[in-house]
N, CA, C and O atoms as a DFTB+ gen file, in Angstrom:
312 C
 N C O
     1  1     218.486     123.630     156.327
     2  2     218.055     123.311     154.977
     3  2     218.505     121.892     154.638
     4  3     219.613     121.473     154.973
     5  1     217.636     121.185     153.981
     6  2     217.919     119.812     153.564
     7  2     218.999     119.797     152.483
     8  3     218.934     120.584     151.538
     9  1     219.978     118.925     152.609
    10  2     221.045     118.806     151.597
    11  2     220.501     118.053     150.396
    12  3     219.959     116.957     150.539
    13  1     220.643     118.627     149.231
    14  2     220.170     117.987     148.003
    15  2     221.244     117.084     147.437
    16  3     222.429     117.417     147.459
    17  1     220.828     115.956     146.939
    18  2     221.746     115.043     146.261
    19  2     221.950     115.565     144.848
    20  3     220.988     115.691     144.092
    21  1     223.143     115.858     144.497
    22  2     223.434     116.367     143.164
    23  2     223.785     115.199     142.262
    24  3     224.675     114.406     142.570
    25  1     223.092     115.101     141.167
    26  2     223.277     113.992     140.251
    27  2     223.862     114.505     138.946
    28  3     224.295     115.655     138.861
    29  1     223.873     113.648     137.925
    30  2     224.377     114.061     136.622
    31  2     223.339     114.861     135.849
    32  3     223.606     115.314     134.736
    33  1     222.152     115.039     136.435
    34  2     221.147     115.869     135.793
    35  2     221.694     117.282     135.652
    36  3     222.494     117.729     136.474
    37  1     221.270     117.967     134.631
    38  2     221.691     119.358     134.444
    39  2     220.816     120.305     135.256
    40  3     221.256     121.391     135.632
    41  1     219.561     119.892     135.531
    42  2     218.636     120.714     136.293
    43  2     217.962     119.823     137.330
    44  3     217.521     118.717     137.020
    45  1     217.889     120.311     138.553
    46  2     217.261     119.558     139.618
    47  2     216.322     120.490     140.379
    48  3     216.710     121.598     140.749
    49  1     215.088     120.044     140.613
    50  2     214.123     120.835     141.376
    51  2     213.619     120.012     142.539
    52  3     213.117     118.903     142.357
    53  1     213.755     120.556     143.735
    54  2     213.235     119.922     144.940
    55  2     211.942     120.646     145.300
    56  3     211.962     121.757     145.830
    57  1     210.827     120.000     145.005
    58  2     209.518     120.620     145.202
    59  2     209.263     120.919     146.675
    60  3     208.694     121.958     147.010
    61  1     209.685     120.006     147.559
    62  2     209.449     120.174     148.990
    63  2     210.105     121.441     149.540
    64  3     209.483     122.187     150.296
    65  1     211.349     121.680     149.163
    66  2     212.052     122.869     149.652
    67  2     212.030     124.020     148.649
    68  3     212.535     125.104     148.941
    69  1     211.449     123.794     147.468
    70  2     211.300     124.815     146.419
    71  2     212.652     125.407     146.008
    72  3     212.817     126.623     145.911
    73  1     213.613     124.505     145.769
    74  2     214.949     124.928     145.336
    75  2     215.211     124.385     143.941
    76  3     215.006     123.201     143.674
    77  1     215.664     125.255     143.063
    78  2     216.029     124.882     141.697
    79  2     217.544     125.000     141.585
    80  3     218.126     126.012     141.974
    81  1     218.178     123.956     141.052
    82  2     219.635     123.932     140.950
    83  2     220.029     123.533     139.529
    84  3     219.522     122.552     138.986
    85  1     220.926     124.292     138.944
    86  2     221.436     124.033     137.596
    87  2     222.897     123.611     137.687
    88  3     223.710     124.297     138.305
    89  1     223.223     122.488     137.074
    90  2     224.614     122.068     136.956
    91  2     225.183     122.698     135.696
    92  3     224.664     122.504     134.597
    93  1     226.239     123.442     135.871
    94  2     226.905     124.059     134.731
    95  2     228.131     123.249     134.345
    96  3     228.381     122.985     133.169
    97  1     228.898     122.856     135.376
    98  2     230.134     122.108     135.146
    99  2     230.430     121.283     136.394
   100  3     230.240     121.759     137.514
   101  1     230.888     120.064     136.209
   102  2     231.267     119.225     137.347
   103  2     232.627     119.640     137.876
   104  3     233.497     120.084     137.126
   105  1     232.791     119.488     139.166
   106  2     234.072     119.797     139.785
   107  2     233.887     120.097     141.251
   108  3     232.760     120.258     141.721
   109  1     234.997     120.172     141.986
   110  2     234.891     120.458     143.415
   111  2     234.521     121.919     143.666
   112  3     235.133     122.838     143.123
   113  1     233.511     122.102     144.496
   114  2     233.081     123.456     144.860
   115  2     233.998     123.997     145.940
   116  3     234.184     123.355     146.974
   117  1     234.574     125.170     145.717
   118  2     235.432     125.779     146.726
   119  2     234.865     127.089     147.256
   120  3     235.326     127.613     148.270
   121  1     233.862     127.610     146.561
   122  2     233.265     128.870     147.009
   123  2     231.787     128.887     146.645
   124  3     231.373     128.363     145.611
   125  1     231.011     129.501     147.519
   126  2     229.569     129.608     147.352
   127  2     229.216     131.067     147.615
   128  3     229.470     131.571     148.709
   129  1     228.632     131.760     146.625
   130  2     228.340     133.190     146.762
   131  2     226.881     133.474     146.458
   132  3     226.332     132.982     145.472
   133  1     226.260     134.274     147.315
   134  2     224.915     134.756     147.017
   135  2     225.076     136.007     146.144
   136  3     225.680     136.994     146.564
   137  1     224.531     135.951     144.934
   138  2     224.704     137.064     143.995
   139  2     223.486     137.982     143.959
   140  3     223.566     139.109     143.470
   141  1     222.376     137.504     144.469
   142  2     221.145     138.277     144.614
   143  2     220.339     137.569     145.694
   144  3     220.608     136.401     145.978
   145  1     219.369     138.226     146.303
   146  2     218.590     137.544     147.335
   147  2     217.990     136.229     146.818
   148  3     217.180     136.224     145.891
   149  1     218.402     135.123     147.432
   150  2     217.879     133.814     147.067
   151  2     218.519     133.169     145.858
   152  3     218.110     132.080     145.453
   153  1     219.515     133.813     145.271
   154  2     220.196     133.252     144.095
   155  2     221.689     133.174     144.393
   156  3     222.346     134.182     144.656
   157  1     222.210     131.935     144.344
   158  2     223.616     131.716     144.680
   159  2     224.324     130.965     143.565
   160  3     223.702     130.248     142.781
   161  1     225.622     131.143     143.511
   162  2     226.440     130.422     142.540
   163  2     227.490     129.614     143.292
   164  3     227.960     130.008     144.359
   165  1     227.842     128.477     142.710
   166  2     228.903     127.629     143.235
   167  2     230.092     127.770     142.288
   168  3     229.946     127.649     141.072
   169  1     231.260     128.025     142.855
   170  2     232.451     128.273     142.044
   171  2     233.522     127.230     142.320
   172  3     233.631     126.711     143.431
   173  1     234.309     126.930     141.297
   174  2     235.407     125.979     141.406
   175  2     236.704     126.649     141.801
   176  3     236.736     127.835     142.131
   177  1     237.775     125.870     141.761
   178  2     239.092     126.324     142.204
   179  2     239.592     127.572     141.488
   180  3     240.200     128.439     142.116
   181  1     239.350     127.676     140.199
   182  2     239.830     128.848     139.456
   183  2     238.719     129.868     139.214
   184  3     238.821     130.707     138.319
   185  1     237.660     129.787     140.016
   186  2     236.572     130.750     139.905
   187  2     235.540     130.414     138.847
   188  3     234.645     131.216     138.580
   189  1     235.654     129.224     138.233
   190  2     234.701     128.857     137.186
   191  2     233.344     128.518     137.804
   192  3     233.268     127.997     138.916
   193  1     232.295     128.818     137.078
   194  2     230.925     128.568     137.519
   195  2     230.617     127.078     137.428
   196  3     230.740     126.469     136.365
   197  1     230.213     126.497     138.561
   198  2     229.861     125.082     138.607
   199  2     228.349     124.874     138.676
   200  3     227.819     123.935     138.081
   201  1     227.667     125.741     139.395
   202  2     226.234     125.559     139.563
   203  2     225.546     126.847     139.974
   204  3     226.179     127.797     140.435
   205  1     224.232     126.852     139.795
   206  2     223.395     127.987     140.176
   207  2     222.245     127.431     141.003
   208  3     221.616     126.444     140.623
   209  1     221.979     128.065     142.124
   210  2     220.908     127.633     143.008
   211  2     219.927     128.780     143.200
   212  3     220.326     129.912     143.473
   213  1     218.632     128.477     143.054
   214  2     217.590     129.478     143.247
   215  2     216.668     129.000     144.360
   216  3     215.982     127.989     144.216
   217  1     216.657     129.735     145.471
   218  2     215.762     129.432     146.578
   219  2     214.387     130.026     146.271
   220  3     214.287     131.022     145.554
   221  1     213.332     129.420     146.808
   222  2     211.964     129.884     146.546
   223  2     211.725     130.017     145.045
   224  3     211.173     131.008     144.568
   225  1     212.155     128.998     144.325
   226  2     212.153     129.032     142.863
   227  2     210.775     129.310     142.271
   228  3     210.661     130.055     141.298
   229  1     209.734     128.724     142.842
   230  2     208.403     128.943     142.263
   231  2     207.980     130.400     142.406
   232  3     207.323     130.942     141.518
   233  1     208.347     131.040     143.516
   234  2     208.004     132.450     143.705
   235  2     208.799     133.342     142.759
   236  3     208.304     134.367     142.290
   237  1     210.035     132.940     142.487
   238  2     210.899     133.723     141.599
   239  2     210.502     133.526     140.135
   240  3     210.405     134.491     139.378
   241  1     210.273     132.265     139.740
   242  2     210.089     131.963     138.325
   243  2     208.643     131.887     137.854
   244  3     208.374     132.160     136.684
   245  1     207.696     131.522     138.728
   246  2     206.309     131.397     138.267
   247  2     205.729     132.688     137.694
   248  3     204.974     132.619     136.723
   249  1     206.045     133.876     138.251
   250  2     205.544     135.088     137.601
   251  2     206.035     135.245     136.154
   252  3     205.303     135.727     135.290
   253  1     207.270     134.835     135.909
   254  2     207.819     134.897     134.549
   255  2     207.153     133.836     133.682
   256  3     206.756     134.101     132.547
   257  1     207.038     132.629     134.236
   258  2     206.442     131.529     133.482
   259  2     204.951     131.719     133.265
   260  3     204.403     131.211     132.286
   261  1     204.279     132.444     134.163
   262  2     202.832     132.622     134.029
   263  2     202.488     133.381     132.754
   264  3     201.389     133.236     132.219
   265  1     203.412     134.178     132.273
   266  2     203.198     134.859     130.996
   267  2     203.080     133.839     129.868
   268  3     202.454     134.105     128.842
   269  1     203.681     132.677     130.065
   270  2     203.621     131.591     129.083
   271  2     202.582     130.547     129.496
   272  3     202.456     129.498     128.864
   273  1     201.829     130.855     130.583
   274  2     200.809     129.973     131.140
   275  2     201.410     128.629     131.554
   276  3     200.854     127.572     131.256
   277  1     202.549     128.684     132.241
   278  2     203.227     127.491     132.734
   279  2     203.592     127.705     134.190
   280  3     203.554     128.832     134.684
   281  1     203.947     126.624     134.882
   282  2     204.487     126.684     136.234
   283  2     205.793     125.919     136.242
   284  3     206.060     125.111     135.352
   285  1     206.609     126.181     137.257
   286  2     207.928     125.557     137.328
   287  2     207.824     124.033     137.285
   288  3     208.680     123.374     136.695
   289  1     206.793     123.472     137.901
   290  2     206.653     122.019     137.917
   291  2     206.377     121.464     136.529
   292  3     206.563     120.266     136.312
   293  1     205.948     122.277     135.593
   294  2     205.735     121.835     134.214
   295  2     207.024     121.938     133.393
   296  3     207.185     121.245     132.389
   297  1     207.922     122.794     133.822
   298  2     209.161     123.036     133.076
   299  2     210.262     122.061     133.505
   300  3     211.016     121.562     132.670
   301  1     210.348     121.793     134.819
   302  2     211.399     120.955     135.371
   303  2     210.797     119.630     135.801
   304  3     209.812     119.597     136.538
   305  1     211.388     118.544     135.342
   306  2     210.931     117.208     135.730
   307  2     211.214     116.996     137.199
   308  3     212.352     117.146     137.644
   309  1     210.190     116.648     137.956
   310  2     210.331     116.466     139.404
   311  2     210.549     115.004     139.697
   312  3     210.694     114.621     140.858
């Protein structure tokens, strides 16, 4: 998997790899846990949530967004 550059953006979407990443809090990541198929969290030293990663984001979120007649590419700036 391609390593994504994490910036100061709060939300990052990589259209090529279809990964959506949310920055919750800055800090060193010490643990990475898959909490559901394709959904992982990044945790800091004291277990605090640093980020959320969603693999196959369009497949996961487009069905929800389609109810609003939107697609992930319309919600997240690419």
